[in-house]
C-alpha beads as a LAMMPS data file, in Angstrom:
LAMMPS data file: protein, C-alpha beads

362 atoms
361 bonds

1 atom types
1 bond types

-500.0 500.0 xlo xhi
-500.0 500.0 ylo yhi
-500.0 500.0 zlo zhi

Masses

1 110.0

Atoms # bond

1 1 1 23.485 8.000 -21.867
2 1 1 20.379 5.875 -21.689
3 1 1 20.320 2.247 -20.533
4 1 1 18.389 -0.858 -21.775
5 1 1 16.729 -3.262 -19.154
6 1 1 14.113 -5.988 -18.914
7 1 1 10.916 -4.850 -17.372
8 1 1 6.946 -5.541 -17.151
9 1 1 4.420 -3.720 -19.267
10 1 1 0.436 -3.910 -19.779
11 1 1 0.166 -2.872 -23.455
12 1 1 -3.621 -2.783 -23.361
13 1 1 -6.606 -3.294 -21.252
14 1 1 -6.950 -6.906 -19.694
15 1 1 -4.174 -8.337 -21.770
16 1 1 -1.478 -10.506 -19.902
17 1 1 1.265 -8.670 -19.192
18 1 1 4.698 -9.071 -20.915
19 1 1 8.306 -8.958 -20.166
20 1 1 10.327 -6.642 -22.702
21 1 1 13.189 -4.179 -23.203
22 1 1 12.739 -1.001 -21.284
23 1 1 15.041 2.375 -21.999
24 1 1 15.866 4.089 -18.815
25 1 1 17.386 7.494 -19.478
26 1 1 20.156 9.089 -17.102
27 1 1 18.715 10.935 -14.415
28 1 1 17.888 14.729 -14.933
29 1 1 17.779 17.520 -12.407
30 1 1 16.019 16.318 -9.307
31 1 1 15.972 12.521 -10.543
32 1 1 17.480 9.162 -9.667
33 1 1 17.987 5.711 -11.137
34 1 1 17.476 3.077 -8.695
35 1 1 18.603 -0.479 -9.254
36 1 1 15.563 -2.504 -8.111
37 1 1 16.226 -5.478 -5.731
38 1 1 12.752 -6.355 -4.919
39 1 1 9.222 -5.384 -5.925
40 1 1 5.924 -6.674 -4.386
41 1 1 2.894 -7.625 -6.657
42 1 1 -0.105 -5.202 -5.579
43 1 1 -3.280 -5.250 -6.430
44 1 1 -3.197 -1.620 -7.783
45 1 1 -0.813 -3.050 -10.397
46 1 1 -3.637 -5.400 -11.535
47 1 1 -6.135 -2.351 -11.416
48 1 1 -3.936 -0.793 -14.041
49 1 1 -3.784 -3.833 -16.082
50 1 1 -7.442 -3.829 -16.118
51 1 1 -7.820 -0.123 -16.879
52 1 1 -9.345 0.477 -13.632
53 1 1 -6.948 3.650 -12.875
54 1 1 -6.750 5.346 -16.348
55 1 1 -6.322 4.294 -19.937
56 1 1 -2.760 5.663 -20.419
57 1 1 -1.389 2.417 -21.923
58 1 1 1.279 0.941 -22.091
59 1 1 2.045 0.993 -18.456
60 1 1 5.177 -0.002 -16.620
61 1 1 3.976 -2.068 -13.602
62 1 1 5.295 -2.214 -10.081
63 1 1 5.745 0.213 -7.589
64 1 1 6.374 -1.676 -3.978
65 1 1 9.847 -1.398 -4.195
66 1 1 13.397 -1.476 -2.660
67 1 1 16.761 -1.010 -4.220
68 1 1 20.100 0.697 -4.420
69 1 1 20.470 4.114 -5.839
70 1 1 22.810 3.943 -9.008
71 1 1 22.748 7.466 -10.565
72 1 1 21.494 10.947 -9.265
73 1 1 20.858 13.953 -11.351
74 1 1 21.839 17.564 -10.774
75 1 1 20.869 19.345 -7.636
76 1 1 20.008 15.977 -5.700
77 1 1 21.513 16.095 -2.133
78 1 1 19.431 13.867 -0.237
79 1 1 20.393 10.388 -1.674
80 1 1 23.702 9.207 -3.141
81 1 1 24.895 6.494 -5.308
82 1 1 25.094 3.279 -3.081
83 1 1 22.107 4.378 -0.582
84 1 1 19.563 1.508 0.157
85 1 1 16.271 2.869 -0.410
86 1 1 12.690 2.135 -0.318
87 1 1 10.433 3.910 -3.106
88 1 1 7.573 5.837 -2.393
89 1 1 4.862 7.613 -4.584
90 1 1 4.122 10.367 -1.959
91 1 1 7.140 12.646 -2.450
92 1 1 5.935 15.742 -0.865
93 1 1 6.649 19.045 -2.516
94 1 1 6.655 21.375 0.548
95 1 1 5.017 24.103 -1.284
96 1 1 1.407 23.465 -1.711
97 1 1 -1.352 24.653 0.665
98 1 1 -1.412 21.295 2.373
99 1 1 2.336 21.123 2.931
100 1 1 2.263 24.946 4.025
101 1 1 -0.674 24.242 6.581
102 1 1 1.452 21.536 8.327
103 1 1 -0.347 18.649 6.771
104 1 1 2.159 17.170 4.152
105 1 1 0.554 13.740 4.058
106 1 1 -2.152 15.475 1.954
107 1 1 0.421 16.962 -0.556
108 1 1 -1.412 18.052 -3.685
109 1 1 1.778 18.313 -5.740
110 1 1 3.819 15.308 -5.214
111 1 1 6.897 14.985 -7.191
112 1 1 7.731 12.350 -9.957
113 1 1 10.315 12.218 -12.530
114 1 1 9.796 14.440 -15.495
115 1 1 11.507 12.190 -17.993
116 1 1 9.868 9.113 -19.525
117 1 1 11.114 5.552 -19.722
118 1 1 10.342 4.037 -23.114
119 1 1 10.074 0.969 -25.257
120 1 1 13.136 0.689 -27.783
121 1 1 10.679 2.270 -30.536
122 1 1 10.403 5.396 -28.430
123 1 1 7.011 4.904 -27.139
124 1 1 6.564 6.439 -23.658
125 1 1 5.577 4.191 -20.697
126 1 1 3.230 5.444 -17.892
127 1 1 4.770 4.238 -14.725
128 1 1 2.440 2.674 -12.283
129 1 1 2.002 5.553 -9.538
130 1 1 4.830 7.331 -10.853
131 1 1 7.503 4.627 -10.132
132 1 1 7.215 1.470 -12.371
133 1 1 9.328 -0.942 -10.539
134 1 1 8.912 -4.414 -12.425
135 1 1 12.262 -3.459 -13.919
136 1 1 15.898 -4.077 -13.283
137 1 1 16.361 -0.204 -13.059
138 1 1 14.040 2.538 -12.784
139 1 1 14.041 6.454 -13.163
140 1 1 12.239 8.180 -10.310
141 1 1 12.301 11.463 -8.528
142 1 1 15.011 11.715 -5.933
143 1 1 12.329 12.632 -3.367
144 1 1 10.596 9.039 -4.087
145 1 1 13.708 7.519 -2.539
146 1 1 13.357 6.971 1.103
147 1 1 16.740 5.780 2.524
148 1 1 16.416 3.179 5.400
149 1 1 18.736 0.651 7.033
150 1 1 20.737 -1.503 4.477
151 1 1 20.773 -4.254 6.999
152 1 1 16.921 -4.960 6.110
153 1 1 15.860 -7.507 3.672
154 1 1 14.679 -5.669 0.424
155 1 1 11.916 -8.234 -0.099
156 1 1 10.507 -7.164 3.290
157 1 1 10.998 -3.536 3.743
158 1 1 10.182 -2.989 0.130
159 1 1 6.234 -3.817 1.042
160 1 1 6.448 -0.436 3.205
161 1 1 6.345 1.203 -0.435
162 1 1 2.464 0.560 -0.589
163 1 1 0.491 -2.069 1.085
164 1 1 1.789 -2.721 4.448
165 1 1 2.208 0.963 4.911
166 1 1 -1.542 1.688 3.809
167 1 1 -3.034 -0.701 6.002
168 1 1 -0.677 -0.019 9.249
169 1 1 -0.926 3.722 8.673
170 1 1 -4.675 3.571 8.365
171 1 1 -4.712 2.053 12.043
172 1 1 -2.137 4.233 13.511
173 1 1 -1.954 7.479 11.338
174 1 1 -5.558 7.906 10.164
175 1 1 -7.683 6.068 12.650
176 1 1 -5.244 7.229 15.825
177 1 1 -5.476 3.532 17.291
178 1 1 -3.809 3.834 20.741
179 1 1 -3.585 1.577 23.830
180 1 1 -6.638 0.016 25.092
181 1 1 -8.749 0.596 22.060
182 1 1 -10.923 -2.041 20.218
183 1 1 -10.212 -2.438 16.628
184 1 1 -12.041 -4.241 13.696
185 1 1 -10.504 -4.747 10.345
186 1 1 -12.664 -5.817 7.689
187 1 1 -10.787 -7.553 4.784
188 1 1 -7.683 -9.444 5.771
189 1 1 -5.243 -9.286 2.529
190 1 1 -2.089 -7.529 2.615
191 1 1 -3.613 -4.215 3.740
192 1 1 -5.950 -5.319 6.157
193 1 1 -3.047 -7.257 7.868
194 1 1 -0.881 -4.458 7.569
195 1 1 -3.714 -2.517 9.889
196 1 1 -4.118 -5.589 12.095
197 1 1 -0.170 -5.154 12.743
198 1 1 -0.410 -1.652 13.218
199 1 1 -3.325 -1.897 15.774
200 1 1 -1.228 -4.624 17.713
201 1 1 1.924 -2.043 17.662
202 1 1 -0.209 0.746 18.996
203 1 1 -1.502 -1.358 21.970
204 1 1 -5.017 -2.094 20.957
205 1 1 -6.172 -4.846 23.381
206 1 1 -9.131 -6.240 21.312
207 1 1 -8.374 -6.657 17.651
208 1 1 -11.109 -8.266 15.371
209 1 1 -10.228 -9.554 11.897
210 1 1 -13.040 -10.183 9.597
211 1 1 -12.931 -12.103 6.266
212 1 1 -14.766 -14.669 4.262
213 1 1 -11.704 -16.823 3.948
214 1 1 -10.335 -18.863 6.859
215 1 1 -6.753 -18.745 5.498
216 1 1 -6.668 -14.994 5.803
217 1 1 -8.221 -15.058 9.191
218 1 1 -5.376 -17.574 10.285
219 1 1 -2.825 -14.971 8.971
220 1 1 -4.508 -12.008 10.757
221 1 1 -3.893 -14.186 14.027
222 1 1 -0.339 -14.366 13.181
223 1 1 -0.214 -10.284 12.964
224 1 1 -2.018 -9.979 16.228
225 1 1 -5.612 -10.429 15.755
226 1 1 -7.225 -11.525 19.150
227 1 1 -10.437 -12.722 17.458
228 1 1 -11.448 -13.540 14.237
229 1 1 -15.205 -13.635 12.372
230 1 1 -15.951 -15.436 9.062
231 1 1 -18.307 -13.168 7.533
232 1 1 -19.613 -15.930 5.373
233 1 1 -20.930 -17.811 8.467
234 1 1 -21.693 -14.719 10.863
235 1 1 -23.099 -11.311 10.659
236 1 1 -20.116 -9.350 11.260
237 1 1 -21.674 -6.555 12.653
238 1 1 -23.318 -8.201 15.354
239 1 1 -20.209 -10.490 15.992
240 1 1 -18.127 -7.404 16.360
241 1 1 -20.495 -5.930 18.811
242 1 1 -20.637 -9.141 20.855
243 1 1 -16.878 -9.115 21.028
244 1 1 -16.830 -5.413 22.323
245 1 1 -19.342 -5.528 25.094
246 1 1 -22.478 -4.917 22.780
247 1 1 -20.946 -1.472 21.853
248 1 1 -18.974 -1.559 18.751
249 1 1 -15.359 -1.123 18.036
250 1 1 -13.564 2.114 18.868
251 1 1 -12.108 2.101 15.495
252 1 1 -13.136 -0.089 12.420
253 1 1 -10.849 -0.248 9.263
254 1 1 -12.582 -1.235 5.962
255 1 1 -9.783 -2.853 3.743
256 1 1 -12.131 -4.020 0.960
257 1 1 -13.209 -1.175 -0.785
258 1 1 -17.017 -2.095 -1.312
259 1 1 -20.060 -0.380 -0.429
260 1 1 -21.552 -3.396 1.481
261 1 1 -18.585 -3.754 3.774
262 1 1 -18.293 0.071 4.214
263 1 1 -22.014 -0.025 5.511
264 1 1 -20.845 -2.916 7.705
265 1 1 -17.966 -0.817 9.159
266 1 1 -20.356 2.141 9.700
267 1 1 -22.743 0.118 12.040
268 1 1 -20.046 -2.042 13.617
269 1 1 -18.283 1.140 15.166
270 1 1 -19.183 2.480 18.738
271 1 1 -20.849 5.717 19.093
272 1 1 -18.460 8.541 18.480
273 1 1 -15.998 5.598 17.142
274 1 1 -13.991 6.265 13.859
275 1 1 -14.567 4.469 10.332
276 1 1 -11.492 4.325 8.158
277 1 1 -11.830 3.569 4.481
278 1 1 -8.521 2.252 3.140
279 1 1 -9.844 -0.420 0.644
280 1 1 -9.791 1.105 -2.991
281 1 1 -13.519 1.182 -4.592
282 1 1 -13.919 1.337 -8.293
283 1 1 -15.458 4.343 -9.919
284 1 1 -19.029 3.275 -10.385
285 1 1 -19.296 2.405 -6.665
286 1 1 -21.715 4.501 -4.360
287 1 1 -22.053 5.337 -0.694
288 1 1 -24.787 2.959 0.259
289 1 1 -27.821 4.179 1.510
290 1 1 -27.882 5.412 5.018
291 1 1 -30.410 7.325 6.994
292 1 1 -29.046 10.649 7.445
293 1 1 -30.127 10.742 11.016
294 1 1 -27.734 7.642 11.678
295 1 1 -24.742 9.557 10.441
296 1 1 -25.800 12.422 12.521
297 1 1 -26.747 10.279 15.660
298 1 1 -23.633 8.068 15.860
299 1 1 -21.158 10.940 15.897
300 1 1 -17.590 10.162 15.544
301 1 1 -15.824 10.307 12.104
302 1 1 -15.793 8.948 8.778
303 1 1 -12.344 8.811 7.212
304 1 1 -10.480 7.944 4.383
305 1 1 -6.746 6.884 4.383
306 1 1 -4.334 7.513 1.313
307 1 1 -1.263 5.587 1.564
308 1 1 -1.805 5.257 5.250
309 1 1 -1.675 9.103 5.707
310 1 1 2.256 8.431 5.800
311 1 1 5.384 10.593 5.716
312 1 1 7.797 8.352 3.965
313 1 1 10.847 10.149 5.521
314 1 1 9.284 9.565 9.088
315 1 1 7.516 6.397 8.626
316 1 1 9.897 3.837 6.402
317 1 1 12.933 4.267 8.656
318 1 1 10.940 3.939 11.755
319 1 1 9.249 0.994 10.889
320 1 1 12.309 -0.581 9.290
321 1 1 13.867 -0.271 12.700
322 1 1 11.054 -2.162 14.405
323 1 1 11.335 -4.709 11.935
324 1 1 15.108 -5.148 12.617
325 1 1 14.274 -5.331 16.435
326 1 1 11.734 -8.034 15.689
327 1 1 8.770 -6.158 16.734
328 1 1 7.116 -5.694 13.002
329 1 1 7.162 -9.129 11.138
330 1 1 7.503 -7.733 7.412
331 1 1 8.924 -10.980 6.439
332 1 1 5.642 -12.771 7.130
333 1 1 3.943 -10.614 4.497
334 1 1 6.164 -12.285 1.890
335 1 1 4.257 -15.497 0.844
336 1 1 6.736 -16.269 -2.263
337 1 1 9.661 -14.741 -4.147
338 1 1 9.403 -14.862 -7.806
339 1 1 10.994 -14.015 -11.156
340 1 1 10.068 -11.152 -13.431
341 1 1 8.376 -13.274 -15.681
342 1 1 5.963 -14.662 -13.349
343 1 1 4.002 -11.659 -12.579
344 1 1 1.152 -12.617 -14.668
345 1 1 0.674 -15.985 -12.504
346 1 1 1.013 -13.920 -9.349
347 1 1 -1.961 -11.758 -10.545
348 1 1 -3.870 -15.078 -10.725
349 1 1 -2.819 -16.258 -7.134
350 1 1 -3.545 -12.780 -5.776
351 1 1 -7.125 -12.950 -7.425
352 1 1 -7.613 -16.369 -5.693
353 1 1 -6.468 -15.107 -2.191
354 1 1 -3.691 -17.860 -2.207
355 1 1 -0.847 -15.173 -1.228
356 1 1 -0.407 -12.090 0.925
357 1 1 2.476 -10.836 -1.376
358 1 1 4.558 -12.330 -4.175
359 1 1 7.545 -10.454 -4.509
360 1 1 9.647 -10.072 -7.568
361 1 1 13.383 -10.755 -6.768
362 1 1 16.032 -9.233 -9.286

Bonds

1 1 1 2
2 1 2 3
3 1 3 4
4 1 4 5
5 1 5 6
6 1 6 7
7 1 7 8
8 1 8 9
9 1 9 10
10 1 10 11
11 1 11 12
12 1 12 13
13 1 13 14
14 1 14 15
15 1 15 16
16 1 16 17
17 1 17 18
18 1 18 19
19 1 19 20
20 1 20 21
21 1 21 22
22 1 22 23
23 1 23 24
24 1 24 25
25 1 25 26
26 1 26 27
27 1 27 28
28 1 28 29
29 1 29 30
30 1 30 31
31 1 31 32
32 1 32 33
33 1 33 34
34 1 34 35
35 1 35 36
36 1 36 37
37 1 37 38
38 1 38 39
39 1 39 40
40 1 40 41
41 1 41 42
42 1 42 43
43 1 43 44
44 1 44 45
45 1 45 46
46 1 46 47
47 1 47 48
48 1 48 49
49 1 49 50
50 1 50 51
51 1 51 52
52 1 52 53
53 1 53 54
54 1 54 55
55 1 55 56
56 1 56 57
57 1 57 58
58 1 58 59
59 1 59 60
60 1 60 61
61 1 61 62
62 1 62 63
63 1 63 64
64 1 64 65
65 1 65 66
66 1 66 67
67 1 67 68
68 1 68 69
69 1 69 70
70 1 70 71
71 1 71 72
72 1 72 73
73 1 73 74
74 1 74 75
75 1 75 76
76 1 76 77
77 1 77 78
78 1 78 79
79 1 79 80
80 1 80 81
81 1 81 82
82 1 82 83
83 1 83 84
84 1 84 85
85 1 85 86
86 1 86 87
87 1 87 88
88 1 88 89
89 1 89 90
90 1 90 91
91 1 91 92
92 1 92 93
93 1 93 94
94 1 94 95
95 1 95 96
96 1 96 97
97 1 97 98
98 1 98 99
99 1 99 100
100 1 100 101
101 1 101 102
102 1 102 103
103 1 103 104
104 1 104 105
105 1 105 106
106 1 106 107
107 1 107 108
108 1 108 109
109 1 109 110
110 1 110 111
111 1 111 112
112 1 112 113
113 1 113 114
114 1 114 115
115 1 115 116
116 1 116 117
117 1 117 118
118 1 118 119
119 1 119 120
120 1 120 121
121 1 121 122
122 1 122 123
123 1 123 124
124 1 124 125
125 1 125 126
126 1 126 127
127 1 127 128
128 1 128 129
129 1 129 130
130 1 130 131
131 1 131 132
132 1 132 133
133 1 133 134
134 1 134 135
135 1 135 136
136 1 136 137
137 1 137 138
138 1 138 139
139 1 139 140
140 1 140 141
141 1 141 142
142 1 142 143
143 1 143 144
144 1 144 145
145 1 145 146
146 1 146 147
147 1 147 148
148 1 148 149
149 1 149 150
150 1 150 151
151 1 151 152
152 1 152 153
153 1 153 154
154 1 154 155
155 1 155 156
156 1 156 157
157 1 157 158
158 1 158 159
159 1 159 160
160 1 160 161
161 1 161 162
162 1 162 163
163 1 163 164
164 1 164 165
165 1 165 166
166 1 166 167
167 1 167 168
168 1 168 169
169 1 169 170
170 1 170 171
171 1 171 172
172 1 172 173
173 1 173 174
174 1 174 175
175 1 175 176
176 1 176 177
177 1 177 178
178 1 178 179
179 1 179 180
180 1 180 181
181 1 181 182
182 1 182 183
183 1 183 184
184 1 184 185
185 1 185 186
186 1 186 187
187 1 187 188
188 1 188 189
189 1 189 190
190 1 190 191
191 1 191 192
192 1 192 193
193 1 193 194
194 1 194 195
195 1 195 196
196 1 196 197
197 1 197 198
198 1 198 199
199 1 199 200
200 1 200 201
201 1 201 202
202 1 202 203
203 1 203 204
204 1 204 205
205 1 205 206
206 1 206 207
207 1 207 208
208 1 208 209
209 1 209 210
210 1 210 211
211 1 211 212
212 1 212 213
213 1 213 214
214 1 214 215
215 1 215 216
216 1 216 217
217 1 217 218
218 1 218 219
219 1 219 220
220 1 220 221
221 1 221 222
222 1 222 223
223 1 223 224
224 1 224 225
225 1 225 226
226 1 226 227
227 1 227 228
228 1 228 229
229 1 229 230
230 1 230 231
231 1 231 232
232 1 232 233
233 1 233 234
234 1 234 235
235 1 235 236
236 1 236 237
237 1 237 238
238 1 238 239
239 1 239 240
240 1 240 241
241 1 241 242
242 1 242 243
243 1 243 244
244 1 244 245
245 1 245 246
246 1 246 247
247 1 247 248
248 1 248 249
249 1 249 250
250 1 250 251
251 1 251 252
252 1 252 253
253 1 253 254
254 1 254 255
255 1 255 256
256 1 256 257
257 1 257 258
258 1 258 259
259 1 259 260
260 1 260 261
261 1 261 262
262 1 262 263
263 1 263 264
264 1 264 265
265 1 265 266
266 1 266 267
267 1 267 268
268 1 268 269
269 1 269 270
270 1 270 271
271 1 271 272
272 1 272 273
273 1 273 274
274 1 274 275
275 1 275 276
276 1 276 277
277 1 277 278
278 1 278 279
279 1 279 280
280 1 280 281
281 1 281 282
282 1 282 283
283 1 283 284
284 1 284 285
285 1 285 286
286 1 286 287
287 1 287 288
288 1 288 289
289 1 289 290
290 1 290 291
291 1 291 292
292 1 292 293
293 1 293 294
294 1 294 295
295 1 295 296
296 1 296 297
297 1 297 298
298 1 298 299
299 1 299 300
300 1 300 301
301 1 301 302
302 1 302 303
303 1 303 304
304 1 304 305
305 1 305 306
306 1 306 307
307 1 307 308
308 1 308 309
309 1 309 310
310 1 310 311
311 1 311 312
312 1 312 313
313 1 313 314
314 1 314 315
315 1 315 316
316 1 316 317
317 1 317 318
318 1 318 319
319 1 319 320
320 1 320 321
321 1 321 322
322 1 322 323
323 1 323 324
324 1 324 325
325 1 325 326
326 1 326 327
327 1 327 328
328 1 328 329
329 1 329 330
330 1 330 331
331 1 331 332
332 1 332 333
333 1 333 334
334 1 334 335
335 1 335 336
336 1 336 337
337 1 337 338
338 1 338 339
339 1 339 340
340 1 340 341
341 1 341 342
342 1 342 343
343 1 343 344
344 1 344 345
345 1 345 346
346 1 346 347
347 1 347 348
348 1 348 349
349 1 349 350
350 1 350 351
351 1 351 352
352 1 352 353
353 1 353 354
354 1 354 355
355 1 355 356
356 1 356 357
357 1 357 358
358 1 358 359
359 1 359 360
360 1 360 361
361 1 361 362
């Protein structure tokens, strides 16, 4: 039988979100119901509210979450009631051409729950990134539940479900940062600071944080940045080159998602260096005007990173272990803990750059 719980929805483009009653069905085959303990307020949720993803309103927002499995449907063997899990939106299928070629992080047929959560009048909800976790309990595909050490703080490890993993993975998985590398990160919000932390974990010796907000630059230092550049005061391309012996960085990670900052990243890398785009652009944005000879002559790689090219079953338990060992400070990403009815206020704080992450606690 179904359950009625409280959750946050976006009814229409640009309208304030609201707390309302959500109907959660019992899990069907391959599905699980998870009692959410914590869920971060991610910029992607704001994109959904603003209609920047699609127009399948109403949306059940929230996706960066951790909680306890409460029920599982038929055929579920990898998780069981009582398991502590981080939710992921890349539950790989194992059968598509990417999975069969040994590159499951590119899976083209990721799993989501087949049943829909609804409003009490039967209106079907579109869960953000196939999760919908600004809710006391949520229905997901069991493959979206990744077991991690239950000793971990839900508000901290839940952030692996999106922003921190996206940034850290952009550095380690996509960018291939390794010991001795020089790395520049353009944009030091939650994703960018995840990239800074990832570069530090990988052993990069020069980590340059670039932003226009002095507060964010100071946060980046806390995650391992060795140098900071205020792009409002200094040309970031010239500054990055100066800090890397005139050459440019081995890896430049663009965590803003704008043409002008991507172009900066392109010219701030060393010859044969790597540019990683992890910032999410909007549909109307175009690749900036670049001489094709520069693309050819500089060599290297221009990459995009979706979810940090992660494999949740591989990466979430590993990063949780590093957190519990004190080697990855996930707690530092949690600026504030809030209630479910404070999500709209959290969007405002995010827009003004006042927080790295607001986290809803249930």
